N, C-alpha and C positions, 0 to 999 in steps of 0.2 A: 330353505336356506342351505347353502353349502357350509360344511364345517371347514376349519382351518386345515385339518388333516387331508381332506379331499383336495384342497388347493395345493398343498405342499407336495402331494404325490404326483402332480401333473408334470413337474420338472424337477429333476434331481441334479444338483450341482456337484462338480468335482473340486476338491480343494486346490488342486494344482492349476486350475484354469485362471486363478487370479494373478494378474501380472504384478507381483510385489516389486516395489522399487521403481522399475520402468527406466527405459533408456531410449534415446533418439539417435538415429543414424544421420550424422552430420556430413559425412563424406564417405567415399568408397573405403571400406575397411575401418572406419572410425565411428564408434558409437559412444555416446556419453550419457551417463545417467542424469536424472533431474538435478541432483545435488551439485554435480560438476558444472552443469549449465548455469545454475544460479551463481556459482562461484566465479565462473570465467566470463560470462556475458553481462556486461554492465547494465544493459537495458533491462534485463530480467531482474537483476538485483535491485535496481532503482525502484521499479514498480512494486516488487514484493516488499521491500523494506518500507516503502511509503505506506502501504496498507498496514503492515504489522506495527509500525511505530505510532501511527495515528489512532489505532484501536487500543494499543497497550496503554496509552496515556490516559484513557478514560477509566475512571473508577467504577467499580461494581457495587451497587447499593442493594440492600435487602429491605423489602417493604412488606407490610401486612395490609391486605385489602379490608377495610372496615365496612365499606358499603360501595355502591356503584359510583359515588362521587367523592369518597373520602378514603384516604390511606395514611399510614403512619410509618415512618422509617424505623427499622430495628437496627440498633448499633451493636447488640450483644448476641446476635444469633450465631450458632456454631458454623453454619455454612458460610456466613460472612467472614468469620475468623479464619476458616480454612482457605478461602479464596484470597484473603489479604496476606496470608503466610502459608503458601501451599506445602512447603517442606522446609527443613532447617537450612537448606543451601540454595533456595530459589526465592526470589521476590515475586510479587504479583505481576509486576511489569514484565519481567523476563519470561514468566510462564505464558502470559497472554501473547507476548511477541513471538515466542516459539510456536505457540498453538496456531496463530494466524499465518505465520510463515509456512508451517507444514501444510495448512489448508491451501494456501496459494500455490505452493510448489507441487504437492502430491494430490490435492483435493481430499486429503485424509489427515486427521490429527488424532492422536491417541494418548489418553492419560490413564495411568494405572492407579487404583486406590490401594495404597500400601498402609497397613495398620500402623506401623512404627514411624512412618515418615509423613504420609499425607497423600498429595497428588504428585505423581512423577511422570514426566514425559517419556513416551516410548518412541523410538525412531521408526517411522512408518516403513522404512526400507526393510526392517527385520520383523515385521508383524504380518501374519496371515490369518484372516478369519476362517474358521472352520465351521461349516454347516452344510446341511443337505438341501436347503431351500433358500429362497430369496427373502423370506419374511423375518426370520430370526437367526442370530448367530449364537451358537452354543459356547464356542471356545475361541480364544485368540492365542495363536501360537507365536511366541516371541523367541526368535532364534539368535544365538550368539556364537562366539568362537569355540565354546566348549560344549555346545548342545542346544537344547531348547527347553522352554517351560510353557506349559499350557495354562492360560489364565481363564477362569470362568468369565462369561460375559458380564456378570454382576459386579466384577471387580475392575471393569474397564469402562471408560467414557470415550466413545468413538464419535468424532465429528466427521462428517463426510458429505460430499456433494452428490450431484445426480450423475448416474451412469446408466444409460439405456440398456447396456449389455449385462450388467450385474449389479443389483441393488445393494449388495453387501459392501461394495468398495467403490470409492469415487474415481472419476476420470480426470487426470491432470490436465490443466490448460496447456501444458507443454506439448501435448499431443496435437492440439489444434494449431499451435504455433510452430509445428515441425518444419514446414517449408521456410518460414520467415527466419527461424533460428539457424537453419542450415545455410541460408544465403548470407546471414550475418557472420557465421563462422568462416565461410569461404572468403568473404571480403576482408575479414580480419587477417586471415593468413596471407592474402595478397599484399595488404598494406605492410605487414611485418616484413615480408621478403623485400618489398620495395625499399624500405628504410635500411634494411641490412645491406642492401646493395648501394647505399649512399644516395637513395632516391633518384638514381639514374635510369634513363629509359633503356629497355632491352631492345636489341635489334641485331642486324648482321651487316658485314662489310661486303661491298660489291666492287669487284675489279673490272675495268673495261676490257672488252674483248681483244683490243689491240695492245694490251699491256704486255711487256716482256715476260718470258717464262719465269715463274717463281720457283727457285730451287728450295729444297727442303731446309737447308741451313738458313736461307733468307726468311722463309716462312716461320721457322722456330724463333729466330731473332725478333721478328715483328710481334709474334704472339707474346713473348716474354716482356717486351717493351710495353705492349698494350696492357697486359695484366698488372705490371708493376705500376703503371701510371693511373689506371682507371678501375681497379678493383680494390676491395677492402675499405677501411675507414681511415680518417685522418685528414690532413690538410689538402691532400690531392683530390678529395671528393669534389665533384662539380667542375673539374677542369675541362679545357677545350681539347677535343681529340686531334691528333696530328696524323693525317693519312698519307699514304704513298701511292705513286703510280696512278693518280687520278681516281682513287677509291671514293666510293660514296657510302655513307652510313644510312641504312634503311631502318627506321623504327619498326619494331614488330611487337609492340605491346600497347595496351590500352592506357591512355593518359589519365591522370587523376581527374582532369576536368571531364573527360568523356565518361569515366566510371561514376561520376557524381557521388563521391564518397560521403560528403556531408549530408546530402539529400537522402542517401540510402540509410545512413545511421539514424537520421531523424524519422524516416519512415518505419524503421524497425521499432523505435521507441513508441511511435504512434500505434503500431499494430499491437504491441504488448500491452500498452495502456488501454486500448480499446477492448482487449480480451478480458481485462479486469474491471472494465466500466469506470475508468478513472478519467476525469476531465484533463485535457492535455496541459493546460497551464499549471496544474498541480504537480506535474513531473518535469517542469522546466521547458515546455514547448510554448513559446510566447509569441508565435507569429501573428496571431490575431487577438492577442490579449490586450485589454484595457483595464484601467483601475476599477471601473464599475462592473465589468463582466467577471473579473477575477473575484470580486467580493461576492457576487451572486453564486459563482461556481464553488466558492469556499463553503457557502451555506448548503448548496446542493450536495456537496461532498458527503456531509454527515446525514443527509436525508435520503438521497438516492443511491449513493455508492456504498457508504458504510452501513446504512440502515439495514439492508437485508443481511449483512454479515452479523450485525449485533443481534438481530432477531433470531437468526438460526442458532447462534451460540447460546443465548439465554434459554431458548426452548430446549436445547439438548441438555443443558445443565438442570433444567427443571425435570426433564424426563429421566436422566441417568444419575443425578446426584442428589437433588433436593429430597427425593423420596426416601433416602437413607436415614434422614433425621426424623425424630419423633415430632418435633414442632414444625410441621410443613403445611398445616391447614391455612389456606388463604395467604400463604407466604409466596413471594415471587422475587425474582432478581431483575435488575435493570441497570444497564450502563448509564453513567451520568452524562448523557448526551446533551441535556439542557444547558450545561455549563458552556459547551462549545457554540450553542446557538443564541446565546444572550447578546452577542455583539460586544463592541468595545465599551469601556467605562463611560465614555461621553454619551454613547447611544443609550445605555441603561439609565444614566442620570437624567437625560432629557425625557425618557419615557416615564420614569417615576415622578418627575416633577409635573409632567402633564397630567398624570393620573391623580396626584394628590392636590395639585394647585398650590403648593407651598413648599418651603424647604423640608427635606426629609432625612437629613443626617446631622447629628450633633457634632460639635467641634472635636470631642474626644474620639468619636468614630472616624472622623476624617484624619485625625492625627495617627490613629492606629494603622491606617492604610499606608502611611509613609514611615512607620516604625519610630514615631515620636512618643514621648511619655505623656501620660494623662495630665490634665489641668484641673484644678479645683473649679467647680462650677461649669465644667465643660460638657456635662451630661444633659444640660438643658438645651432644648431645641430653640434656637434663636429665630424669631420671626420678624422680618423687617417691618417698619412702620407702614409701608405701602401695601402690605399684604393683609387683607381683612377676611376673616372666615365668613363665608356666605355672601361676601360682597363681590364687587367687580374689580377691585384693585389687586391684581395678582400678576406675577411675571408671565404667566401663561394665559392670561385672559385673551379672549378674541376681541377683535375690533368692535366698537359700538355699531348698532344698527344704523343704516343710512338715514332712516327717518329721524332718529335721535340727533344725529349730527346736523341735519337740515333744520330741525326745530331750534336747536341751540344757536345756530348761525342767524336765524331770523330774529330771535330775541336780542341778540347782540346788535344787529342792524337797526332794530326799532329803538334800542336805547341810544345809539349814536345819532339817529335822525331826530329823536326828541331833544 
């Protein structure tokens, strides 16, 4: 068997090789970092915010495994208290929202364990892992405007995705979307210039060959007249050009119809959503959406799209946080995903009634759901007269067997004939 030291000696990493922060070249001479792209490109922000908000609203529960088929929820475990109130100035929702947003933007999210505060988010743009191998990170260097501070790996929780080139640091999805985001930026610039010019077509004026010679004074007079009438903003926008000497206006730009702006913007959102494995109707693309398939895709969202994210986050918390507490034997964390998969109240009520075969809620329990006060005697379960325990009279009974119906009809016919 090889030792870890033998494997580590095969390849030595350089600290400077990690592309901290990251940027994308959107146009000649223009590069934007991931944070700027999230801030300025609505398709990216829509998808990232969708992921972050849907995961942040799920509660994190602490359980103790009693056996292979039994568990009990722990409501007073210190890790649960820490996650419910990470630090004095951050809520659980905001911490999880920031964590998922960092993962979606940078493919890295970093929390520092601070003794006096709790869990504090570190901006991935200013963090660099320092190690000599791909298996373990000894130190995380956090840089600021006045210097840097090296944090031991034991004081850091690092969430990261897969990177085939360096296992210490994730690879942002922005890199995969580089060409799509560049095209969206160029199209946005063109649209902005188009509207700044009053949404008028660009082109040039053509004079006929037999037109009289145009003096410099006449040319300048026509240029000033054209610019005064058809440039800038205001009531003159969209006017009809007045030409001289048989001039022709020759369009020299791509029309909005030919550019297919709406289709291009929809395609950008589809590409971004596909990169994050989000069903298209969930981010407002409803071209082929129906009520039934949206319901199914909503269920699949928490199983296929968010499920891997939740599993990765809980396992990293088990590995890098739960072990810091003495009471960690058979203790594990779980996002409250079941609450999202239970369906509507009507669906839950129908399922429970089918399972029990009788009413299952008291009047006071029903009144509590609509914030009404309790009633005397309202804690008793009311059973209608047509519901018999162990009998066939129940709101959820199945229809009688065909043989029973036929025998009853025959007896009735015999009585009529007699």
